[in-house]
C-alpha positions in Angstrom: -20.2 3.9 39.5 -17.3 4.2 36.9 -16.7 2.6 33.6 -13.8 0.0 35.0 -16.1 -1.0 37.9 -17.8 -3.4 35.4 -14.6 -4.7 33.6 -13.7 -8.1 35.3 -10.0 -8.9 36.8 -8.7 -10.1 33.4 -5.1 -10.6 34.8 -6.4 -13.9 36.5 -6.6 -15.3 33.0 -2.6 -15.1 32.4 -1.0 -14.7 29.5 -2.5 -17.7 27.3 -6.1 -16.5 28.3 -5.3 -13.1 28.2 -4.0 -13.5 24.0 -7.1 -15.3 23.6 -9.6 -13.4 24.5 -8.2 -10.2 23.2 -8.2 -12.5 19.9 -11.9 -13.1 20.4 -12.9 -9.8 21.4 -11.0 -8.2 18.1 -12.7 -10.6 15.9 -16.3 -10.5 17.4 -16.4 -6.6 16.9 -15.1 -6.4 13.6 -17.8 -8.5 12.4 -19.7 -5.8 14.1 -19.1 -3.7 11.4 -17.5 -1.4 14.0 -14.0 0.4 12.4 -10.7 -1.3 13.3 -9.8 1.9 15.0 -12.7 2.0 17.4 -12.1 -1.6 17.8 -8.7 -1.9 18.8 -9.1 1.4 21.1 -12.2 0.3 22.6 -10.4 -3.3 23.6 -7.0 -1.8 24.5 -9.2 0.3 27.5 -10.8 -2.8 28.3 -7.4 -4.4 28.9 -5.6 -1.7 30.3 -8.5 -1.7 32.9 -8.8 -5.3 33.6 -5.2 -6.3 33.5 -3.6 -2.8 35.2 -6.4 -0.6 36.4 -6.6 2.8 35.5 -2.9 3.7 36.4 -1.5 2.7 33.3 -3.8 5.0 30.8 -1.2 7.6 31.0 1.6 5.3 30.1 -0.6 4.1 27.0 -1.3 8.1 25.6 2.4 8.8 25.8 3.2 5.6 23.0 0.5 6.9 20.7 1.3 10.6 21.5 5.4 9.3 20.4 3.3 7.8 16.9 1.9 10.7 16.2 4.4 13.4 16.5 7.3 11.5 14.6 8.4 13.6 12.2 8.4 11.2 9.2 4.5 10.8 9.4 4.9 14.6 8.5 5.0 12.8 4.8 2.0 10.3 4.4 -0.2 13.6 4.2 1.9 15.4 1.5 2.0 12.5 -0.6 -1.8 12.2 -0.4 -2.0 15.4 -1.0 -0.1 14.9 -4.2 -2.5 11.9 -5.2 -5.3 14.0 -4.2 -4.4 16.9 -6.8 -3.4 14.4 -9.7 -6.8 13.2 -9.1 -7.9 16.4 -9.7 -5.8 17.5 -12.5 -5.3 16.2 -16.3 -1.9 15.4 -15.5 -2.9 11.4 -14.9 -4.7 11.8 -18.9 -1.8 13.2 -20.4 0.6 11.0 -18.8 -1.6 7.8 -20.2 -1.8 9.2 -23.9 1.9 10.0 -23.8 2.6 6.3 -22.8 1.7 5.4 -26.1 4.9 6.2 -27.4 6.4 3.4 -25.4 4.0 0.6 -25.7 4.8 0.8 -29.5 2.9 -1.1 -32.2 2.8 -4.6 -30.1 -0.2 -6.8 -29.3 -0.9 -5.6 -25.9 0.9 -2.3 -25.9 -2.0 -0.3 -23.9 -2.4 -3.0 -21.5 1.9 -2.7 -21.3 1.5 1.3 -22.1 -1.0 1.2 -18.2 1.1 -0.5 -16.3 4.4 1.7 -17.1 1.5 4.8 -16.6 0.9 3.1 -13.1 4.8 2.8 -12.3 4.7 6.6 -13.0 1.8 7.6 -10.5 3.3 5.1 -7.8 6.7 7.0 -7.8 5.0 10.6 -7.8 2.9 9.5 -4.9 2.7 6.0 -3.1 -1.0 6.1 -3.0 -3.2 2.9 -3.9 -6.5 3.9 -3.9 -6.2 7.0 -5.8 -4.2 5.3 -8.6 -6.9 2.2 -9.7 -9.6 4.9 -9.3 -7.4 7.3 -12.0 -6.8 4.1 -14.1 -10.0 2.8 -13.9 -11.4 6.0 -15.7 -8.6 6.2 -18.3 -7.4 3.1 -19.0 -10.3 0.8 -18.8 -12.8 2.5 -21.3 -9.9 2.8 -23.8 -9.1 -1.2 -23.7 -12.7 -2.2 -23.6 -13.1 0.2 -26.6 -10.3 -1.6 -28.4 -11.6 -4.9 -27.8 -9.2 -6.3 -25.2 -10.6 -9.0 -22.8 -12.2 -7.7 -20.2 -10.7 -9.9 -17.6 -7.0 -8.6 -18.8 -8.2 -5.5 -18.7 -9.3 -5.3 -15.1 -6.6 -7.3 -13.8 -4.1 -4.9 -15.3 -5.7 -1.8 -13.7 -5.7 -3.7 -10.1 -2.4 -5.0 -10.0 -0.4 -2.0 -11.2 -2.6 -0.1 -9.6 -1.7 -1.9 -6.4 2.2 -0.9 -7.5 1.8 2.3 -5.1 2.3 -0.4 -2.2 6.1 -0.9 -3.2 7.4 1.7 -5.8 9.2 4.6 -3.7 7.4 6.9 -2.0 5.0 4.1 -0.7 3.3 5.1 2.2 3.2 1.2 3.1 7.2 1.1 3.8 6.7 4.7 5.5 4.2 3.7 8.2 6.2 0.5 8.3 9.6 2.2 9.1 7.8 4.0 11.8 6.6 0.8 13.1 9.9 -1.1 13.1 12.1 1.9 13.9 14.0 1.7 10.5 15.3 3.7 7.9 12.4 5.3 5.6 15.7 6.3 2.6 16.8 2.8 3.2 13.1 1.4 2.4 12.8 3.8 -0.5 16.2 2.4 -2.2 15.6 -1.6 -1.0 12.3 -1.6 -2.7 13.5 0.4 -5.9 14.4 -2.9 -7.8 11.3 -5.3 -6.0 8.9 -2.8 -7.1 10.1 -2.6 -11.0 11.0 -5.9 -11.4 7.1 -6.8 -10.2 5.9 -4.3 -12.9 8.3 -6.0 -15.4 6.7 -9.5 -14.3 3.3 -7.9 -15.3 4.5 -6.5 -18.4 5.8 -10.0 -19.5 2.9 -11.9 -18.5 0.3 -9.4 -20.6 3.0 -9.8 -23.8 3.0 -13.9 -23.1 -0.5 -14.2 -22.5 -1.2 -11.8 -25.9 0.9 -13.7 -28.0 -0.1 -16.8 -26.7 -3.6 -16.2 -27.1 -3.9 -13.3 -29.6 -7.7 -13.0 -29.1 -7.4 -11.1 -25.8 -6.1 -8.1 -27.5 -6.7 -6.2 -30.7 -4.2 -6.5 -33.6 -1.4 -3.4 -33.4 -2.5 -0.8 -35.3 -0.1 -0.3 -38.5 0.0 3.7 -38.7 2.6 5.5 -37.9 2.3 8.4 -35.9 3.2 11.9 -37.2 6.3 13.6 -35.5 4.3 16.8 -34.6 2.0 14.2 -33.1 4.7 12.6 -30.8 6.1 15.4 -30.0 3.2 16.9 -28.7 3.0 13.7 -26.3 5.5 13.6 -25.3 4.8 17.2 -23.8 3.0 15.3 -21.5 5.2 13.2 -20.1 7.8 16.1 -18.7 6.1 17.6 -16.0 5.3 14.1 -14.6 9.1 13.1 -14.7 10.5 16.0 -13.0 8.2 15.8 -10.0 9.4 12.3 -10.0 13.1 13.1 -10.7 12.4 16.2 -7.8 11.0 14.2 -5.2 13.4 10.5 -5.5 16.3 12.5 -6.7 16.4 14.2 -3.5 16.1 11.4 -1.6 18.4 9.3 -3.1 20.9 11.8 -3.7 20.8 12.9 0.3 19.9 16.3 -0.6 16.4 15.7 1.5 14.8 13.9 4.0 11.4 11.8 3.2 9.4 14.6 4.6 11.3 17.3 3.1 11.0 15.5 -0.6 7.1 14.9 0.1 6.8 18.4 0.5 8.9 19.4 -3.0 6.1 17.1 -4.5 3.7 18.6 -3.6 5.1 21.9 -4.7 6.2 20.4 -8.1 2.4 18.9 -8.8 1.1 22.1 -7.8 3.7 23.9 -10.3 2.3 21.8 -13.0 -1.6 22.7 -12.3 -0.6 26.4 -12.4 1.5 25.9 -16.2 -1.0 23.6 -17.1 -3.6 26.2 -16.1 -5.7 24.0 -14.5 -4.8 25.3 -10.5 -8.2 26.5 -9.0 -8.9 27.0 -5.5 -11.7 24.5 -5.6 -9.4 21.9 -6.7 -7.1 23.0 -4.1 -10.3 22.8 -1.2 -10.9 19.2 -2.7 -7.7 17.9 -2.7 -7.3 19.3 1.0 -10.5 17.8 2.3 -9.6 14.4 0.7 -6.2 14.2 2.1 -8.0 15.2 6.2 -10.3 12.3 5.3 -7.7 9.7 4.5 -5.1 10.5 6.8 -7.8 11.1 9.6 -8.3 7.6 8.9 -4.7 6.6 9.1 -4.1 8.6 12.2 -7.1 7.4 14.1 -6.0 3.4 13.3 -2.5 4.3 14.2 -3.6 5.7 17.5 -5.9 2.0 18.2 -3.1 0.1 17.4 -0.5 1.9 19.3 -2.8 1.6 22.1 -3.3 -1.9 22.2 -0.2 -3.0 21.2 1.4 -1.0 23.8 -1.4 -2.9 26.4 -0.6 -6.1 25.2 3.3 -5.3 25.8 2.9 -4.3 28.9 0.6 -7.7 29.6 3.9 -9.6 28.2 1.8 -10.9 25.4 4.3 -9.9 22.9 7.0 -12.2 24.3 4.5 -14.8 24.6 3.6 -14.6 21.2 7.4 -14.4 20.1 8.1 -17.5 21.6 4.9 -19.3 20.1 6.4 -18.2 17.0 10.2 -19.0 17.2 8.9 -22.7 19.0 7.3 -23.6 15.5 10.8 -24.6 14.2 14.6 -24.6 14.4 14.8 -23.3 10.7 14.3 -19.4 10.0 13.0 -19.8 6.5 10.4 -22.0 8.1 9.4 -18.7 11.1 9.4 -16.3 7.9 7.2 -18.4 6.1 4.9 -18.7 8.8 5.1 -14.8 9.3 3.8 -14.4 5.6 1.3 -16.9 5.8 -0.1 -14.8 9.3 0.5 -11.4 7.2 -1.8 -12.7 4.1 -4.8 -14.3 6.4 -4.7 -10.9 8.3 -4.6 -8.9 4.9 -7.9 -10.9 4.0 -9.8 -9.0 6.5 -7.7 -6.1 7.7 -6.4 -3.0 6.6 -3.1 -3.0 5.8 -2.3 0.7 8.6 -3.4 -1.7 11.3 -1.8 -4.9 10.1 1.5 -3.2 10.2 1.0 -1.7 13.6 -0.6 -4.6 15.3 2.2 -7.3 14.1 5.3 -5.1 13.1 6.1 -4.8 16.9 5.7 -8.6 17.1 8.0 -9.6 14.0 10.6 -7.3 13.6 12.4 -7.7 17.1 12.1 -11.8 15.7 13.3 -11.3 12.4 16.2 -9.0 14.1 17.2 -11.9 16.9 17.2 -14.4 13.6 19.7 -12.2 11.8 18.0 -10.9 9.2 17.7 -7.4 7.9 14.3 -5.4 9.3 15.0 -3.5 5.9 14.9 -6.6 4.0 11.7 -8.0 5.9 10.1 -4.7 5.3 10.2 -4.8 1.6 8.6 -8.2 2.1 5.9 -7.3 4.0 5.0 -4.4 1.3 5.1 -7.0 -1.9 2.7 -9.3 0.7 0.2 -6.3 1.3 0.6 -5.8 -2.7 -1.4 -9.6 -2.3 -3.9 -8.3 0.3 -5.0 -5.4 -1.9 -6.4 -7.6 -4.6 -6.9 -11.1 -2.3 -11.0 -11.4 -1.4 -13.3 -11.4 0.3 -12.3 -7.5 1.3 -9.4 -6.7 -1.5 -9.4 -2.6 -1.5 -8.1 -2.7 -5.4 -11.5 -4.7 -6.4 -14.0 -2.0 -4.7 -12.0 0.8 -5.8 -12.2 -0.2 -9.5 -15.8 -1.1 -8.9 -16.2 2.9 -8.3 -15.8 3.5 -10.9 -16.3 0.7 -13.2 -19.2 -0.1 -15.9 -22.3 -1.4 -13.9 -22.3 -4.8 -15.7 -18.6 -5.8 -14.0 -19.1 -7.3 -10.8 -17.2 -7.9 -7.4 -16.8 -11.3 -8.9 -15.4 -10.4 -12.2 -12.7 -8.1 -10.9 -11.4 -10.9 -8.4 -11.6 -13.5 -10.8 -10.0 -11.3 -13.3 -6.7 -10.4 -10.1 -6.1 -14.4 -9.9 -3.2 -14.4 -12.4 -1.8 -11.2 -10.9 -2.0 -12.7 -7.4 0.0 -16.0 -8.5 2.8 -13.7 -9.8 3.0 -11.5 -6.5 3.3 -15.0 -4.6 5.9 -15.8 -7.0 7.7 -12.0 -6.5 7.8 -12.6 -2.7 9.3 -16.3 -2.6 11.5 -14.9 -5.2 12.4 -12.1 -2.4 12.5 -14.9 0.3 15.0 -17.1 -1.4 17.0 -14.2 -2.8 17.5 -11.4 -0.6 19.7 -9.8 -2.0 17.4 -8.3 -4.7 16.9 -5.6 -2.4 20.6 -4.8 -1.9 20.6 -5.9 1.5 
């Protein structure tokens, strides 16, 4: 007796019943703790056999192959490798020290310095987890030692570290581009201003809070820094800035594709570690293994989500859900807000890779039919995912920071600390909806 013999005829349920059953199965299986990739694969297999029979399986595998064989997808492991190398070198530490020159002698300068470092690290790799861990190791002890309010310090690190979802070269934008068939280069260009806008909002918030409540940050140090010390610190910023210029400059200048630029970035970071005399094969092996682990997770989620969306599309489910969403209102803005609400709720429970691969095949055609730009919506999606990185109960940023934070800092403390920054992110999402021209589209 074969596996398919145990599966009833699901087609008898109709598309309404089938969609409901698929959603319930996903929810129940996820509550068991099974990884999202295996949940989506299992549900896809059950519905493929129960709705169409074994003959449809080759069609599903061809859809999966078209996703993982994309040339642009090669850039993902490259950027992950960049982040892994940064994690194991002293580049980030020197960059943090050099940013003292940016902070100056104002109240809250170290918090502002941390946000600037987060922007540069995001522009080098686009990986959120590695950024938060690095900032948690470098900036959090420094701010706590100087007497910064603990909640402010935690919030700055989690929010700043999550800028990797917005600031090019963002992995979130790359996966969105692959799913929505949108130009990665155009996505990077459109996300440039919104990413820096959000970072500036964080800086403004920190400065205003520290001005209104001076007890949140220590008094600025009055001592002037010697010129020799300034020059020494400036050396720490040269290599990271050069990597950013080569990666983003080659993309925006039309010299290289995203994939080629990612390889240039890896080469730049490797050369930086060699110049700094930090390179060794132990570091390279550790970075490679970390890259394999991270990319393996992304690929498996992509395989499962692609299979599930493929089956659901063949069932007529995408057209069914699209009609449900567009039937809510004749006002396009209401539909956009509904999509943002769905993404926000999914972000409380699912990984952003799964969200992108499961929802964008449904949302992007609706966006196009409404006359909106898919590139603009991609930036909006990335901004929304920033919120999901911080939001309880499963915000990844909190768990990344908890892994390196002092034992007396609980997850509850972290989630409480990020609430003001979540409000800032929601405000930024609202601005992008009201003023789409911010993206230049």
